[in-house]
C-alpha positions, 0 to 999 in steps of 0.5 A: 201429548194432546192430539187433535183427534181423539180415538178409541184405542183397542188394547190387549194386555196380559192379565197380570197388568190389570192393576198397572193399567187401572192406574196408567189407563186414566192417566194416558186418557187424560194426557192424550185425549184418547180412550182405552178399551182394554181386554185383559187375558192369559197368554194362551187366550191372547194368542187364540184371540189374536189368531182369530182375527179379532180387531185390536190396535196394540198389545202389551203382553208376555213376550211368549205371545210373540213366540207364536209364529201366527200371532207374531204375523198379526203385528206390524213388522219390526222389533217389539218394545219392552215395557216391564218385567217382574219375577215370581214369589210366594204369599201367605195370609197376613199374620200366618207363619212364613215358610222358608223358601230361601233355597231350592230344597227349602222351597220344595219342602214348603210346597210339599207341606202346603195344603193348598196353593192358589195360582193360574196355570193356563198362563205364561207365568203358570207355565214357568211355575209348572217347569219349576215344579217339574225341576223340583220333582214335584209336578204331580204333587202340585197339580193335586193341591193347586187351586186354579183361580179365574185370573192373576188378580184373584190369587191374593184375595183367595189367600187373604180369605184363607181359601188357599194356604199359599199364593204363587205367581208374579209378585206384582199381582200381590199388592193387596190387603190381607196378604204378606209376601214370603219372598221371591223364588230362590235365585236358582229358580227365579226368572223374570217374565217380560211384557212387551208391546207391539202395534197390530199390522191392521191397526185402525188407530195407529197414531193413538197406538204409537202414542200409548207405547210412547207414553208407557216409556215416559217418566210418569209411566216408569214411576207407576211401573216401579210402584206396581212392583215391576222393573221398567223396560 
């Protein structure tokens, strides 16, 4: 997919995709000749950035971004393209006892018993987690013990260092030494967060943006998505 003219492509991506693009970014650059300038952020901040008029070419973000009418208007007309999806889970420090989270009642007890929980509240994933807490009737309890991290990639290190007893978020951000996955949310409470792609309506590098979206659906990219603990498409 080498092109005759290399471009600097401005990409906005969900913060939970940092690990994936650390792997895929260099591969795309090598295959295409383009360079990537990536801004990772949470869903509320991405919506604000898009609505502010900030220049960008393409986005791979939680589908929630496109539910904002103003943000949706900054993208080229047409359907978004699904890239990957991932569910929610819980981690503990490596070697620590793993609580039972197999049923909603067991999960509720584990959450109430935990002294501290590392997560990122101001995000699409954080919003869903808050809904789960409310559904379990423990929303206020969880606010008191949640240790809000700077970004998704900070959750696992906080648990590995013993700064938080549990980590709760999308499971793809837990691929870090020093932690162990307790398991996914109980089936009745599980949901996948979908990451979708779209090109900016005023993209300066439309061809390069299309090349990236196409690349994210190649066998090599699909393999990397699976290796990152996500489901392609």
